[in-house]
C-alpha positions as CSV (number, residue, x, y, z in Angstrom):
1,X,19.5,-15.1,5.5
2,X,18.3,-17.1,8.5
3,X,14.6,-18.0,8.7
4,X,13.1,-17.3,12.0
5,X,9.4,-17.5,11.9
6,X,6.3,-18.8,10.0
7,X,2.8,-17.7,10.7
8,X,4.1,-16.6,14.2
9,X,5.5,-19.9,15.1
10,X,9.4,-19.8,15.7
11,X,11.5,-21.9,13.5
12,X,14.2,-23.9,14.9
13,X,17.4,-21.9,15.8
14,X,19.5,-24.8,15.0
15,X,19.5,-24.0,11.1
16,X,21.5,-25.9,8.8
17,X,21.8,-23.1,6.4
18,X,22.8,-20.2,8.4
19,X,24.4,-18.6,5.3
20,X,22.8,-18.0,2.0
21,X,23.1,-21.2,0.1
22,X,24.1,-21.3,-3.4
23,X,20.7,-22.5,-4.6
24,X,18.9,-19.3,-3.5
25,X,21.1,-16.9,-6.0
26,X,19.1,-15.9,-8.7
27,X,19.7,-13.4,-11.5
28,X,16.0,-13.1,-11.9
29,X,14.6,-9.7,-11.0
30,X,10.9,-9.8,-9.6
31,X,8.2,-7.7,-11.2
32,X,4.4,-7.7,-10.5
33,X,3.6,-9.7,-13.5
34,X,6.5,-11.9,-13.9
35,X,10.4,-11.2,-13.9
36,X,13.3,-10.8,-16.3
37,X,16.7,-12.1,-16.4
38,X,19.2,-9.2,-15.5
39,X,21.7,-11.0,-17.6
40,X,19.6,-11.1,-20.5
41,X,16.0,-10.3,-21.7
42,X,14.2,-13.5,-21.1
43,X,10.9,-13.5,-19.5
44,X,10.4,-15.9,-16.6
45,X,6.8,-16.4,-15.2
46,X,7.6,-18.4,-11.8
47,X,7.2,-17.8,-8.2
48,X,10.3,-17.8,-6.1
49,X,11.1,-21.1,-4.1
50,X,13.2,-21.3,-1.2
51,X,14.3,-24.6,0.5
52,X,15.8,-24.8,4.2
53,X,16.7,-27.8,6.4
54,X,16.4,-27.5,10.0
55,X,17.8,-29.6,12.7
56,X,15.4,-29.7,15.5
57,X,17.1,-30.4,18.9
58,X,15.5,-32.5,21.6
59,X,14.7,-30.1,24.5
60,X,15.2,-27.0,22.3
61,X,13.2,-24.1,24.3
62,X,12.4,-26.7,26.8
63,X,9.9,-28.4,24.5
64,X,10.1,-32.4,23.5
65,X,10.9,-33.1,20.2
66,X,7.4,-34.5,19.2
67,X,6.0,-31.3,20.7
68,X,8.1,-29.2,18.4
69,X,7.3,-31.2,15.4
70,X,3.5,-31.1,15.9
71,X,3.7,-27.2,16.3
72,X,5.7,-26.9,13.1
73,X,3.6,-29.0,11.1
74,X,0.5,-27.4,12.2
75,X,1.7,-24.1,10.9
76,X,3.3,-25.6,7.8
77,X,-0.2,-26.9,6.8
78,X,-2.2,-23.7,7.5
79,X,-1.5,-22.3,4.0
80,X,-0.2,-18.7,3.2
81,X,1.6,-17.2,6.2
82,X,4.1,-14.6,7.1
83,X,7.5,-15.8,6.8
84,X,10.3,-13.8,8.7
85,X,13.9,-13.8,8.4
86,X,17.2,-12.3,9.4
87,X,19.1,-11.0,6.5
88,X,22.9,-10.9,6.4
89,X,22.8,-7.0,6.6
90,X,21.2,-7.6,10.1
91,X,17.8,-6.4,9.2
92,X,14.6,-8.3,9.9
93,X,12.4,-8.6,6.9
94,X,9.2,-10.5,6.0
95,X,7.3,-11.8,3.0
96,X,4.3,-14.1,2.5
97,X,4.8,-17.7,1.7
98,X,3.2,-21.1,1.9
99,X,4.8,-24.6,2.4
100,X,4.6,-26.7,-0.6
101,X,6.9,-29.5,0.6
102,X,8.2,-31.1,3.7
103,X,10.6,-34.0,4.2
104,X,11.6,-35.6,7.4
105,X,14.6,-37.9,6.7
106,X,15.1,-41.0,8.7
107,X,17.0,-40.5,11.7
108,X,20.1,-42.5,12.9
109,X,20.2,-44.0,16.2
110,X,20.6,-40.7,18.0
111,X,16.9,-39.7,18.9
112,X,18.0,-36.2,20.4
113,X,17.4,-34.5,17.0
114,X,15.4,-34.4,13.7
115,X,16.2,-33.0,10.5
116,X,13.3,-31.6,8.6
117,X,13.6,-30.1,5.0
118,X,11.0,-27.6,4.1
119,X,10.4,-25.8,0.6
120,X,8.4,-22.3,0.8
121,X,6.6,-20.9,-2.2
122,X,6.7,-17.1,-2.4
123,X,4.2,-15.9,-4.9
124,X,4.9,-12.2,-4.7
125,X,8.9,-12.4,-4.4
126,X,9.6,-9.3,-2.5
127,X,10.6,-9.0,1.1
128,X,9.5,-6.2,3.3
129,X,11.3,-4.5,6.2
130,X,9.5,-5.8,9.4
131,X,9.8,-2.5,11.0
132,X,7.6,-0.9,8.2
133,X,5.2,-3.7,8.0
134,X,1.8,-3.9,10.0
135,X,1.4,-6.5,12.5
136,X,-0.7,-9.2,10.8
137,X,-3.3,-11.6,13.0
138,X,-1.1,-14.4,11.7
139,X,1.8,-13.3,13.5
140,X,-0.1,-14.9,16.4
141,X,-0.4,-11.5,18.1
142,X,-3.3,-10.7,20.3
143,X,-5.5,-7.6,19.9
144,X,-4.6,-6.6,23.5
145,X,-0.9,-6.9,22.6
146,X,-0.5,-3.2,22.6
147,X,1.0,-3.0,19.3
148,X,0.0,-0.9,16.5
149,X,-1.3,-2.6,13.3
150,X,0.0,0.1,11.1
151,X,3.4,0.1,9.4
152,X,4.9,3.0,7.4
153,X,2.2,5.7,6.5
154,X,2.1,9.3,5.5
155,X,-0.8,11.5,6.5
156,X,-2.0,14.7,4.9
157,X,-5.2,16.5,4.2
158,X,-6.6,18.0,0.9
159,X,-8.5,21.3,1.5
160,X,-9.0,24.5,-0.3
161,X,-6.3,26.3,1.6
162,X,-3.8,23.5,0.7
163,X,-1.9,23.8,-2.6
164,X,-1.1,20.9,-4.6
165,X,1.1,19.3,-4.5
166,X,0.0,18.3,-0.9
167,X,2.0,15.1,0.3
168,X,5.6,13.7,0.0
169,X,6.7,10.1,0.5
170,X,10.4,9.2,0.9
171,X,11.3,5.7,0.5
172,X,14.4,3.6,1.3
173,X,13.7,0.5,-0.9
174,X,15.9,-1.3,-3.2
175,X,12.8,-1.8,-5.4
176,X,9.9,0.1,-6.7
177,X,7.0,-0.1,-4.1
178,X,3.7,-1.5,-5.8
179,X,2.3,-2.4,-2.4
180,X,0.2,0.2,-0.7
181,X,-3.2,1.3,0.9
182,X,-4.8,4.7,0.2
183,X,-7.5,5.9,2.5
184,X,-9.7,8.8,1.8
185,X,-12.0,10.4,4.7
186,X,-13.9,13.6,4.3
187,X,-14.1,15.5,7.6
188,X,-16.0,18.6,9.2
189,X,-19.1,18.0,7.1
190,X,-16.9,18.0,3.9
191,X,-17.1,16.1,0.6
192,X,-14.8,15.6,-2.4
193,X,-15.7,14.8,-6.2
194,X,-13.7,13.1,-8.9
195,X,-10.3,13.0,-7.3
196,X,-7.1,12.7,-9.5
197,X,-3.9,11.7,-7.8
198,X,-0.5,12.1,-9.8
199,X,2.8,10.9,-8.4
200,X,5.4,13.5,-9.9
201,X,8.2,11.2,-9.7
202,X,7.0,8.9,-12.4
203,X,3.8,10.6,-13.8
204,X,1.5,7.8,-12.7
205,X,-2.1,9.0,-12.4
206,X,-4.9,7.5,-10.5
207,X,-8.5,8.9,-11.0
208,X,-11.4,8.2,-8.7
209,X,-14.9,9.0,-10.2
210,X,-17.8,10.0,-8.1
211,X,-18.6,11.8,-4.9
212,X,-17.2,11.0,-1.5
213,X,-19.5,12.5,1.2
214,X,-18.8,13.3,4.8
215,X,-19.3,10.0,6.7
216,X,-18.1,7.8,4.1
217,X,-14.7,6.5,3.2
218,X,-12.8,5.1,0.3
219,X,-10.1,2.4,0.7
220,X,-7.9,1.5,-2.2
221,X,-5.3,-1.4,-2.2
222,X,-2.8,-0.8,-5.0
223,X,-1.3,-4.4,-5.2
224,X,-4.7,-6.2,-5.2
225,X,-6.4,-3.6,-7.3
226,X,-9.4,-3.4,-4.9
227,X,-11.4,-0.3,-4.1
228,X,-14.2,0.0,-1.5
229,X,-16.5,2.9,-0.5
230,X,-17.5,2.0,3.0
231,X,-18.3,-1.8,2.8
232,X,-19.4,-1.8,-1.0
233,X,-17.2,-2.5,-4.1
234,X,-16.1,0.6,-5.7
235,X,-13.9,-0.8,-8.2
236,X,-15.6,0.9,-11.2
237,X,-14.9,4.2,-10.1
238,X,-11.1,3.7,-10.8
239,X,-9.7,5.0,-14.1
240,X,-5.8,5.0,-15.0
241,X,-4.3,6.3,-18.3
242,X,-4.0,4.1,-21.4
243,X,-0.8,2.0,-21.2
244,X,-0.3,2.4,-17.3
245,X,-0.1,-1.1,-15.9
246,X,-0.2,-0.5,-12.1
247,X,-2.8,1.8,-10.2
248,X,0.0,3.6,-8.3
249,X,3.7,3.0,-7.9
250,X,6.2,4.8,-5.3
251,X,9.6,5.1,-6.6
252,X,13.0,5.0,-4.9
253,X,13.6,8.1,-2.8
254,X,11.4,11.2,-3.0
255,X,7.7,11.0,-4.3
256,X,5.7,14.2,-4.6
257,X,1.9,13.5,-4.8
258,X,-0.4,16.1,-6.5
259,X,-4.1,16.3,-6.0
260,X,-7.0,17.7,-8.1
261,X,-10.7,17.4,-7.6
262,X,-13.8,18.6,-9.5
263,X,-15.4,19.8,-6.3
264,X,-14.2,20.0,-2.8
265,X,-16.1,21.2,0.5
266,X,-14.2,21.3,3.7
267,X,-11.2,19.0,3.8
268,X,-10.3,15.5,3.2
269,X,-8.0,13.5,5.2
270,X,-5.5,11.1,3.2
271,X,-3.7,8.3,4.8
272,X,-1.1,6.4,2.6
273,X,0.2,3.1,3.9
274,X,3.3,1.3,2.5
275,X,6.1,-0.8,3.2
276,X,9.8,-0.5,1.9
277,X,10.5,-3.3,-0.5
278,X,13.7,-5.4,-1.0
279,X,14.7,-8.2,-3.3
């Protein structure tokens, strides 16, 4: 893969590692709480580390060498940002990373270029299809750019006339999807009480206790395990079955979501946001 941007800042197009270097090979398969060795059964609790050497040319993109270095160093020192890359299959994908080490070797007498070796730490070692991902503000995009902030999402409604199951989500990932946001919004003076959602593809269950009246909204983030009702923490309302580790997971292919509620008036709109996941 060729790294292209970090935090919205273009990385040098003259990249010493245009192909996948050997040190990036790993037989470790990522999991949300660690990883396992696909050639054995050993458990490895470690983030993914990626090192690249860039060769910055004087005058690249009409910018002097020092200007390019200053821009890159500001991005590298800014913490966790979106890291973008072009993969060998031609698809642009991204993940979140932070720079943990940068080395600028001594140059020769040729002052027209500078090498820069950078190590990125990827705490959650999955890559997401950029076409499916939201446009984050640290892409250096402006709010008047005309771009949608949403990535992949499915929309449906829960109402008394809609039979369960009510929503089908089809993924194209190479890995289960644990990242996603669920938004529930009663409309037309409606309300819903004690909601239970079941993914029939894997029988995972998410139960939300309490009443959600018209004018309120529940937002659930599956990966960070956060739940808010309007602006208030609603974490205590979430229940999952004993032994179920994640709040909800989408499987590869078709996922049929079933809904149940203790009481339902009017209808409730449901938005399910996700990004296809790759390793």
